[in-house]
N, CA, C and O atoms as a GROMACS GRO file, in nm:
protein
  428
    1UNK      N    1   1.096  -1.854  -1.345
    1UNK     CA    2   0.935  -1.913  -1.363
    1UNK      C    3   0.912  -1.787  -1.456
    1UNK      O    4   0.943  -1.669  -1.438
    2UNK      N    5   0.846  -1.854  -1.565
    2UNK     CA    6   0.780  -1.767  -1.664
    2UNK      C    7   0.627  -1.815  -1.689
    2UNK      O    8   0.595  -1.933  -1.700
    3UNK      N    9   0.533  -1.700  -1.697
    3UNK     CA   10   0.403  -1.734  -1.745
    3UNK      C   11   0.366  -1.842  -1.797
    3UNK      O   12   0.274  -1.913  -1.757
    4UNK      N   13   0.463  -1.869  -1.923
    4UNK     CA   14   0.421  -1.973  -2.005
    4UNK      C   15   0.456  -2.102  -1.991
    4UNK      O   16   0.429  -2.195  -2.067
    5UNK      N   17   0.540  -2.106  -1.850
    5UNK     CA   18   0.568  -2.238  -1.814
    5UNK      C   19   0.443  -2.294  -1.694
    5UNK      O   20   0.447  -2.409  -1.651
    6UNK      N   21   0.346  -2.205  -1.655
    6UNK     CA   22   0.228  -2.239  -1.601
    6UNK      C   23   0.123  -2.308  -1.659
    6UNK      O   24   0.091  -2.277  -1.774
    7UNK      N   25   0.068  -2.391  -1.604
    7UNK     CA   26  -0.053  -2.499  -1.634
    7UNK      C   27  -0.172  -2.421  -1.567
    7UNK      O   28  -0.172  -2.400  -1.446
    8UNK      N   29  -0.248  -2.388  -1.631
    8UNK     CA   30  -0.351  -2.288  -1.585
    8UNK      C   31  -0.486  -2.346  -1.556
    8UNK      O   32  -0.561  -2.313  -1.464
    9UNK      N   33  -0.508  -2.452  -1.662
    9UNK     CA   34  -0.664  -2.522  -1.660
    9UNK      C   35  -0.692  -2.569  -1.500
    9UNK      O   36  -0.608  -2.625  -1.429
   10UNK      N   37  -0.794  -2.543  -1.472
   10UNK     CA   38  -0.862  -2.595  -1.340
   10UNK      C   39  -0.794  -2.535  -1.211
   10UNK      O   40  -0.814  -2.577  -1.098
   11UNK      N   41  -0.710  -2.433  -1.243
   11UNK     CA   42  -0.652  -2.361  -1.134
   11UNK      C   43  -0.759  -2.247  -1.081
   11UNK      O   44  -0.856  -2.213  -1.148
   12UNK      N   45  -0.726  -2.192  -0.947
   12UNK     CA   46  -0.804  -2.107  -0.903
   12UNK      C   47  -0.729  -1.949  -0.881
   12UNK      O   48  -0.611  -1.938  -0.849
   13UNK      N   49  -0.810  -1.845  -0.900
   13UNK     CA   50  -0.777  -1.724  -0.858
   13UNK      C   51  -0.809  -1.700  -0.731
   13UNK      O   52  -0.917  -1.739  -0.688
   14UNK      N   53  -0.729  -1.640  -0.658
   14UNK     CA   54  -0.737  -1.643  -0.502
   14UNK      C   55  -0.718  -1.464  -0.465
   14UNK      O   56  -0.774  -1.414  -0.368
   15UNK      N   57  -0.652  -1.403  -0.538
   15UNK     CA   58  -0.652  -1.260  -0.476
   15UNK      C   59  -0.610  -1.195  -0.612
   15UNK      O   60  -0.545  -1.251  -0.699
   16UNK      N   61  -0.665  -1.049  -0.617
   16UNK     CA   62  -0.599  -0.936  -0.716
   16UNK      C   63  -0.627  -0.834  -0.643
   16UNK      O   64  -0.726  -0.802  -0.577
   17UNK      N   65  -0.480  -0.763  -0.673
   17UNK     CA   66  -0.447  -0.622  -0.600
   17UNK      C   67  -0.412  -0.552  -0.700
   17UNK      O   68  -0.362  -0.608  -0.798
   18UNK      N   69  -0.432  -0.402  -0.696
   18UNK     CA   70  -0.373  -0.306  -0.766
   18UNK      C   71  -0.310  -0.211  -0.694
   18UNK      O   72  -0.368  -0.178  -0.591
   19UNK      N   73  -0.186  -0.145  -0.723
   19UNK     CA   74  -0.132  -0.039  -0.632
   19UNK      C   75  -0.066   0.052  -0.744
   19UNK      O   76  -0.053   0.008  -0.859
   20UNK      N   77  -0.022   0.186  -0.709
   20UNK     CA   78   0.024   0.283  -0.761
   20UNK      C   79   0.136   0.321  -0.692
   20UNK      O   80   0.134   0.337  -0.570
   21UNK      N   81   0.240   0.338  -0.764
   21UNK     CA   82   0.381   0.423  -0.691
   21UNK      C   83   0.377   0.572  -0.692
   21UNK      O   84   0.296   0.633  -0.761
   22UNK      N   85   0.466   0.633  -0.615
   22UNK     CA   86   0.458   0.801  -0.646
   22UNK      C   87   0.441   0.853  -0.770
   22UNK      O   88   0.382   0.961  -0.776
   23UNK      N   89   0.495   0.779  -0.914
   23UNK     CA   90   0.513   0.823  -1.024
   23UNK      C   91   0.347   0.819  -1.084
   23UNK      O   92   0.310   0.890  -1.178
   24UNK      N   93   0.262   0.727  -1.012
   24UNK     CA   94   0.138   0.694  -1.083
   24UNK      C   95   0.129   0.564  -1.151
   24UNK      O   96   0.028   0.521  -1.206
   25UNK      N   97   0.260   0.496  -1.140
   25UNK     CA   98   0.254   0.358  -1.248
   25UNK      C   99   0.191   0.266  -1.161
   25UNK      O  100   0.217   0.262  -1.041
   26UNK      N  101   0.105   0.189  -1.220
   26UNK     CA  102   0.018   0.069  -1.158
   26UNK      C  103   0.088  -0.035  -1.174
   26UNK      O  104   0.156  -0.054  -1.275
   27UNK      N  105   0.078  -0.143  -1.045
   27UNK     CA  106   0.140  -0.269  -1.019
   27UNK      C  107   0.016  -0.356  -1.022
   27UNK      O  108  -0.073  -0.284  -0.978
   28UNK      N  109  -0.022  -0.443  -1.043
   28UNK     CA  110  -0.119  -0.563  -1.051
   28UNK      C  111  -0.042  -0.674  -0.993
   28UNK      O  112   0.063  -0.715  -1.042
   29UNK      N  113  -0.110  -0.733  -0.865
   29UNK     CA  114  -0.055  -0.839  -0.811
   29UNK      C  115  -0.168  -0.966  -0.820
   29UNK      O  116  -0.283  -0.947  -0.778
   30UNK      N  117  -0.139  -1.061  -0.860
   30UNK     CA  118  -0.244  -1.179  -0.887
   30UNK      C  119  -0.180  -1.284  -0.784
   30UNK      O  120  -0.057  -1.286  -0.770
   31UNK      N  121  -0.265  -1.373  -0.710
   31UNK     CA  122  -0.240  -1.494  -0.652
   31UNK      C  123  -0.325  -1.596  -0.717
   31UNK      O  124  -0.448  -1.583  -0.713
   32UNK      N  125  -0.268  -1.697  -0.778
   32UNK     CA  126  -0.330  -1.806  -0.838
   32UNK      C  127  -0.272  -1.947  -0.760
   32UNK      O  128  -0.157  -1.967  -0.722
   33UNK      N  129  -0.383  -2.031  -0.749
   33UNK     CA  130  -0.328  -2.163  -0.716
   33UNK      C  131  -0.361  -2.253  -0.846
   33UNK      O  132  -0.471  -2.268  -0.901
   34UNK      N  133  -0.233  -2.310  -0.880
   34UNK     CA  134  -0.246  -2.384  -1.009
   34UNK      C  135  -0.172  -2.531  -1.005
   34UNK      O  136  -0.076  -2.550  -0.930
   35UNK      N  137  -0.223  -2.628  -1.089
   35UNK     CA  138  -0.174  -2.751  -1.082
   35UNK      C  139  -0.020  -2.744  -1.152
   35UNK      O  140  -0.002  -2.653  -1.233
   36UNK      N  141   0.073  -2.822  -1.126
   36UNK     CA  142   0.208  -2.837  -1.190
   36UNK      C  143   0.177  -2.879  -1.336
   36UNK      O  144   0.221  -2.815  -1.431
   37UNK      N  145   0.096  -2.991  -1.350
   37UNK     CA  146   0.041  -3.046  -1.473
   37UNK      C  147  -0.090  -3.124  -1.466
   37UNK      O  148  -0.163  -3.128  -1.367
   38UNK      N  149  -0.111  -3.184  -1.582
   38UNK     CA  150  -0.249  -3.257  -1.564
   38UNK      C  151  -0.285  -3.345  -1.462
   38UNK      O  152  -0.394  -3.356  -1.407
   39UNK      N  153  -0.166  -3.414  -1.442
   39UNK     CA  154  -0.138  -3.526  -1.343
   39UNK      C  155  -0.135  -3.492  -1.218
   39UNK      O  156  -0.159  -3.586  -1.141
   40UNK      N  157  -0.112  -3.372  -1.160
   40UNK     CA  158  -0.100  -3.324  -1.046
   40UNK      C  159  -0.208  -3.353  -0.947
   40UNK      O  160  -0.318  -3.373  -0.999
   41UNK      N  161  -0.203  -3.360  -0.829
   41UNK     CA  162  -0.318  -3.385  -0.746
   41UNK      C  163  -0.328  -3.261  -0.646
   41UNK      O  164  -0.436  -3.253  -0.587
   42UNK      N  165  -0.234  -3.164  -0.616
   42UNK     CA  166  -0.232  -3.065  -0.550
   42UNK      C  167  -0.184  -2.941  -0.635
   42UNK      O  168  -0.105  -2.950  -0.729
   43UNK      N  169  -0.243  -2.821  -0.589
   43UNK     CA  170  -0.220  -2.713  -0.637
   43UNK      C  171  -0.103  -2.631  -0.588
   43UNK      O  172  -0.083  -2.642  -0.467
   44UNK      N  173  -0.028  -2.557  -0.650
   44UNK     CA  174   0.077  -2.484  -0.580
   44UNK      C  175   0.042  -2.327  -0.596
   44UNK      O  176   0.010  -2.294  -0.710
   45UNK      N  177   0.043  -2.234  -0.504
   45UNK     CA  178   0.024  -2.125  -0.504
   45UNK      C  179   0.125  -2.023  -0.570
   45UNK      O  180   0.240  -2.030  -0.527
   46UNK      N  181   0.105  -1.946  -0.650
   46UNK     CA  182   0.192  -1.858  -0.719
   46UNK      C  183   0.149  -1.716  -0.717
   46UNK      O  184   0.028  -1.694  -0.726
   47UNK      N  185   0.227  -1.624  -0.707
   47UNK     CA  186   0.229  -1.493  -0.714
   47UNK      C  187   0.271  -1.430  -0.849
   47UNK      O  188   0.383  -1.454  -0.894
   48UNK      N  189   0.187  -1.353  -0.912
   48UNK     CA  190   0.219  -1.288  -1.049
   48UNK      C  191   0.215  -1.151  -1.020
   48UNK      O  192   0.125  -1.091  -0.961
   49UNK      N  193   0.324  -1.104  -1.069
   49UNK     CA  194   0.340  -0.939  -1.042
   49UNK      C  195   0.352  -0.883  -1.201
   49UNK      O  196   0.436  -0.917  -1.284
   50UNK      N  197   0.258  -0.801  -1.214
   50UNK     CA  198   0.249  -0.722  -1.344
   50UNK      C  199   0.300  -0.573  -1.292
   50UNK      O  200   0.248  -0.495  -1.212
   51UNK      N  201   0.410  -0.564  -1.359
   51UNK     CA  202   0.501  -0.438  -1.335
   51UNK      C  203   0.482  -0.348  -1.425
   51UNK      O  204   0.489  -0.375  -1.545
   52UNK      N  205   0.452  -0.213  -1.371
   52UNK     CA  206   0.403  -0.094  -1.483
   52UNK      C  207   0.315  -0.157  -1.566
   52UNK      O  208   0.335  -0.190  -1.683
   53UNK      N  209   0.206  -0.176  -1.492
   53UNK     CA  210   0.086  -0.232  -1.604
   53UNK      C  211   0.012  -0.090  -1.665
   53UNK      O  212  -0.042  -0.010  -1.588
   54UNK      N  213   0.015  -0.073  -1.782
   54UNK     CA  214  -0.053   0.024  -1.878
   54UNK      C  215  -0.202   0.020  -1.918
   54UNK      O  216  -0.256   0.119  -1.966
   55UNK      N  217  -0.271  -0.103  -1.897
   55UNK     CA  218  -0.383  -0.133  -1.932
   55UNK      C  219  -0.435  -0.271  -1.852
   55UNK      O  220  -0.367  -0.373  -1.846
   56UNK      N  221  -0.576  -0.254  -1.787
   56UNK     CA  222  -0.625  -0.362  -1.727
   56UNK      C  223  -0.761  -0.368  -1.725
   56UNK      O  224  -0.833  -0.271  -1.699
   57UNK      N  225  -0.801  -0.482  -1.752
   57UNK     CA  226  -0.959  -0.492  -1.785
   57UNK      C  227  -0.994  -0.652  -1.693
   57UNK      O  228  -0.949  -0.762  -1.724
   58UNK      N  229  -1.071  -0.623  -1.597
   58UNK     CA  230  -1.103  -0.725  -1.516
   58UNK      C  231  -1.243  -0.720  -1.478
   58UNK      O  232  -1.297  -0.632  -1.412
   59UNK      N  233  -1.304  -0.848  -1.534
   59UNK     CA  234  -1.446  -0.864  -1.523
   59UNK      C  235  -1.453  -0.999  -1.443
   59UNK      O  236  -1.394  -1.099  -1.483
   60UNK      N  237  -1.550  -0.999  -1.294
   60UNK     CA  238  -1.521  -1.110  -1.238
   60UNK      C  239  -1.693  -1.132  -1.192
   60UNK      O  240  -1.757  -1.038  -1.146
   61UNK      N  241  -1.739  -1.237  -1.208
   61UNK     CA  242  -1.868  -1.275  -1.138
   61UNK      C  243  -1.852  -1.344  -1.036
   61UNK      O  244  -1.827  -1.464  -1.046
   62UNK      N  245  -1.859  -1.294  -0.940
   62UNK     CA  246  -1.791  -1.377  -0.805
   62UNK      C  247  -1.905  -1.514  -0.759
   62UNK      O  248  -1.853  -1.613  -0.708
   63UNK      N  249  -2.023  -1.512  -0.775
   63UNK     CA  250  -2.118  -1.620  -0.771
   63UNK      C  251  -2.045  -1.725  -0.853
   63UNK      O  252  -2.010  -1.828  -0.795
   64UNK      N  253  -2.019  -1.712  -0.980
   64UNK     CA  254  -1.981  -1.810  -1.070
   64UNK      C  255  -1.807  -1.843  -1.018
   64UNK      O  256  -1.751  -1.949  -1.045
   65UNK      N  257  -1.757  -1.757  -0.960
   65UNK     CA  258  -1.602  -1.804  -0.951
   65UNK      C  259  -1.622  -1.888  -0.820
   65UNK      O  260  -1.547  -1.985  -0.812
   66UNK      N  261  -1.707  -1.868  -0.717
   66UNK     CA  262  -1.728  -1.932  -0.605
   66UNK      C  263  -1.777  -2.063  -0.654
   66UNK      O  264  -1.709  -2.163  -0.636
   67UNK      N  265  -1.901  -2.070  -0.722
   67UNK     CA  266  -1.954  -2.206  -0.750
   67UNK      C  267  -1.841  -2.291  -0.828
   67UNK      O  268  -1.838  -2.412  -0.809
   68UNK      N  269  -1.763  -2.239  -0.902
   68UNK     CA  270  -1.645  -2.325  -0.962
   68UNK      C  271  -1.528  -2.348  -0.888
   68UNK      O  272  -1.440  -2.415  -0.943
   69UNK      N  273  -1.509  -2.302  -0.771
   69UNK     CA  274  -1.362  -2.299  -0.709
   69UNK      C  275  -1.342  -2.438  -0.633
   69UNK      O  276  -1.233  -2.441  -0.576
   70UNK      N  277  -1.407  -2.537  -0.620
   70UNK     CA  278  -1.390  -2.670  -0.592
   70UNK      C  279  -1.292  -2.728  -0.721
   70UNK      O  280  -1.175  -2.766  -0.720
   71UNK      N  281  -1.376  -2.719  -0.816
   71UNK     CA  282  -1.320  -2.784  -0.962
   71UNK      C  283  -1.205  -2.698  -1.040
   71UNK      O  284  -1.140  -2.738  -1.137
   72UNK      N  285  -1.197  -2.577  -0.980
   72UNK     CA  286  -1.132  -2.471  -1.060
   72UNK      C  287  -1.192  -2.378  -1.136
   72UNK      O  288  -1.264  -2.397  -1.234
   73UNK      N  289  -1.153  -2.250  -1.076
   73UNK     CA  290  -1.234  -2.145  -1.176
   73UNK      C  291  -1.159  -2.073  -1.283
   73UNK      O  292  -1.192  -1.965  -1.332
   74UNK      N  293  -1.049  -2.147  -1.317
   74UNK     CA  294  -0.959  -2.096  -1.428
   74UNK      C  295  -0.969  -2.192  -1.532
   74UNK      O  296  -0.960  -2.314  -1.520
   75UNK      N  297  -0.991  -2.116  -1.650
   75UNK     CA  298  -1.007  -2.225  -1.789
   75UNK      C  299  -0.873  -2.226  -1.848
   75UNK      O  300  -0.818  -2.334  -1.868
   76UNK      N  301  -0.819  -2.121  -1.875
   76UNK     CA  302  -0.706  -2.090  -1.948
   76UNK      C  303  -0.631  -1.969  -1.930
   76UNK      O  304  -0.695  -1.870  -1.897
   77UNK      N  305  -0.487  -1.958  -1.949
   77UNK     CA  306  -0.409  -1.830  -1.930
   77UNK      C  307  -0.303  -1.853  -2.011
   77UNK      O  308  -0.252  -1.965  -2.020
   78UNK      N  309  -0.252  -1.724  -2.093
   78UNK     CA  310  -0.148  -1.713  -2.171
   78UNK      C  311  -0.093  -1.574  -2.186
   78UNK      O  312  -0.167  -1.478  -2.165
   79UNK      N  313   0.013  -1.562  -2.217
   79UNK     CA  314   0.081  -1.418  -2.251
   79UNK      C  315   0.084  -1.406  -2.405
   79UNK      O  316   0.118  -1.499  -2.478
   80UNK      N  317   0.050  -1.298  -2.444
   80UNK     CA  318   0.073  -1.292  -2.586
   80UNK      C  319   0.073  -1.110  -2.633
   80UNK      O  320  -0.018  -1.035  -2.600
   81UNK      N  321   0.173  -1.074  -2.699
   81UNK     CA  322   0.186  -0.931  -2.704
   81UNK      C  323   0.188  -0.829  -2.576
   81UNK      O  324   0.135  -0.718  -2.564
   82UNK      N  325   0.275  -0.910  -2.477
   82UNK     CA  326   0.266  -0.816  -2.345
   82UNK      C  327   0.143  -0.798  -2.262
   82UNK      O  328   0.130  -0.717  -2.170
   83UNK      N  329   0.049  -0.888  -2.310
   83UNK     CA  330  -0.088  -0.901  -2.238
   83UNK      C  331  -0.108  -1.033  -2.152
   83UNK      O  332  -0.098  -1.142  -2.209
   84UNK      N  333  -0.133  -1.028  -2.039
   84UNK     CA  334  -0.144  -1.173  -1.985
   84UNK      C  335  -0.303  -1.191  -1.977
   84UNK      O  336  -0.369  -1.103  -1.922
   85UNK      N  337  -0.354  -1.286  -2.022
   85UNK     CA  338  -0.518  -1.318  -2.066
   85UNK      C  339  -0.543  -1.419  -1.978
   85UNK      O  340  -0.488  -1.526  -2.004
   86UNK      N  341  -0.610  -1.414  -1.883
   86UNK     CA  342  -0.679  -1.531  -1.795
   86UNK      C  343  -0.830  -1.544  -1.823
   86UNK      O  344  -0.910  -1.450  -1.816
   87UNK      N  345  -0.862  -1.675  -1.855
   87UNK     CA  346  -1.031  -1.670  -1.888
   87UNK      C  347  -1.054  -1.756  -1.792
   87UNK      O  348  -0.981  -1.852  -1.773
   88UNK      N  349  -1.175  -1.725  -1.709
   88UNK     CA  350  -1.219  -1.767  -1.592
   88UNK      C  351  -1.348  -1.839  -1.609
   88UNK      O  352  -1.415  -1.830  -1.712
   89UNK      N  353  -1.372  -1.891  -1.533
   89UNK     CA  354  -1.510  -1.956  -1.537
   89UNK      C  355  -1.591  -1.869  -1.434
   89UNK      O  356  -1.596  -1.891  -1.313
   90UNK      N  357  -1.657  -1.757  -1.507
   90UNK     CA  358  -1.690  -1.633  -1.418
   90UNK      C  359  -1.612  -1.522  -1.461
   90UNK      O  360  -1.623  -1.426  -1.385
   91UNK      N  361  -1.553  -1.508  -1.536
   91UNK     CA  362  -1.496  -1.363  -1.578
   91UNK      C  363  -1.357  -1.386  -1.667
   91UNK      O  364  -1.317  -1.492  -1.716
   92UNK      N  365  -1.299  -1.259  -1.673
   92UNK     CA  366  -1.184  -1.253  -1.768
   92UNK      C  367  -1.093  -1.154  -1.683
   92UNK      O  368  -1.133  -1.087  -1.587
   93UNK      N  369  -0.975  -1.155  -1.730
   93UNK     CA  370  -0.872  -1.076  -1.665
   93UNK      C  371  -0.764  -1.058  -1.779
   93UNK      O  372  -0.699  -1.154  -1.822
   94UNK      N  373  -0.747  -0.923  -1.826
   94UNK     CA  374  -0.652  -0.870  -1.944
   94UNK      C  375  -0.547  -0.795  -1.878
   94UNK      O  376  -0.603  -0.697  -1.829
   95UNK      N  377  -0.442  -0.792  -1.856
   95UNK     CA  378  -0.310  -0.715  -1.818
   95UNK      C  379  -0.221  -0.706  -1.931
   95UNK      O  380  -0.166  -0.804  -1.980
   96UNK      N  381  -0.206  -0.574  -1.978
   96UNK     CA  382  -0.081  -0.536  -2.050
   96UNK      C  383   0.010  -0.481  -1.955
   96UNK      O  384  -0.024  -0.410  -1.861
   97UNK      N  385   0.112  -0.513  -1.980
   97UNK     CA  386   0.238  -0.476  -1.904
   97UNK      C  387   0.373  -0.487  -1.930
   97UNK      O  388   0.400  -0.597  -1.978
   98UNK      N  389   0.499  -0.390  -1.911
   98UNK     CA  390   0.601  -0.405  -1.961
   98UNK      C  391   0.669  -0.546  -1.882
   98UNK      O  392   0.749  -0.614  -1.946
   99UNK      N  393   0.640  -0.575  -1.772
   99UNK     CA  394   0.739  -0.691  -1.716
   99UNK      C  395   0.626  -0.780  -1.622
   99UNK      O  396   0.534  -0.724  -1.562
  100UNK      N  397   0.643  -0.897  -1.620
  100UNK     CA  398   0.567  -0.989  -1.541
  100UNK      C  399   0.684  -1.044  -1.456
  100UNK      O  400   0.800  -1.047  -1.497
  101UNK      N  401   0.649  -1.083  -1.344
  101UNK     CA  402   0.744  -1.195  -1.274
  101UNK      C  403   0.667  -1.288  -1.166
  101UNK      O  404   0.582  -1.251  -1.086
  102UNK      N  405   0.715  -1.414  -1.185
  102UNK     CA  406   0.624  -1.524  -1.103
  102UNK      C  407   0.717  -1.582  -1.034
  102UNK      O  408   0.833  -1.603  -1.068
  103UNK      N  409   0.652  -1.613  -0.913
  103UNK     CA  410   0.737  -1.671  -0.801
  103UNK      C  411   0.629  -1.778  -0.719
  103UNK      O  412   0.513  -1.740  -0.702
  104UNK      N  413   0.657  -1.864  -0.688
  104UNK     CA  414   0.608  -1.948  -0.585
  104UNK      C  415   0.565  -1.885  -0.449
  104UNK      O  416   0.648  -1.816  -0.391
  105UNK      N  417   0.447  -1.902  -0.396
  105UNK     CA  418   0.455  -1.848  -0.267
  105UNK      C  419   0.443  -1.969  -0.151
  105UNK      O  420   0.365  -2.063  -0.144
  106UNK      N  421   0.541  -1.932  -0.070
  106UNK     CA  422   0.585  -2.054   0.013
  106UNK      C  423   0.468  -2.062   0.137
  106UNK      O  424   0.441  -1.955   0.193
  107UNK      N  425   0.410  -2.165   0.174
  107UNK     CA  426   0.316  -2.157   0.301
  107UNK      C  427   0.417  -2.218   0.407
  107UNK      O  428   0.383  -2.230   0.524
   0.00000   0.00000   0.00000
């Protein structure tokens, strides 16, 4: 699965983690709940792993994210020039990375 295959609108940001390996390379891990398409009734959880991230910008207004959680706090998301851009109702996430891996989170 690719980032371009995801339907972002009205999804939810669930979790954001950043970790470093022994060489100091950063990996950003996002958990998001997204609809499959505009007609879907239920969100599916996805893990997005941004491997060897070399630039990260995260601004989150937690009150706004919480206020928009039921309706969905994600406006849109897309990948351009190796940068994942996620526009939130309550923030923005931009992650420049060499590699992105998307997988479903099984419950």
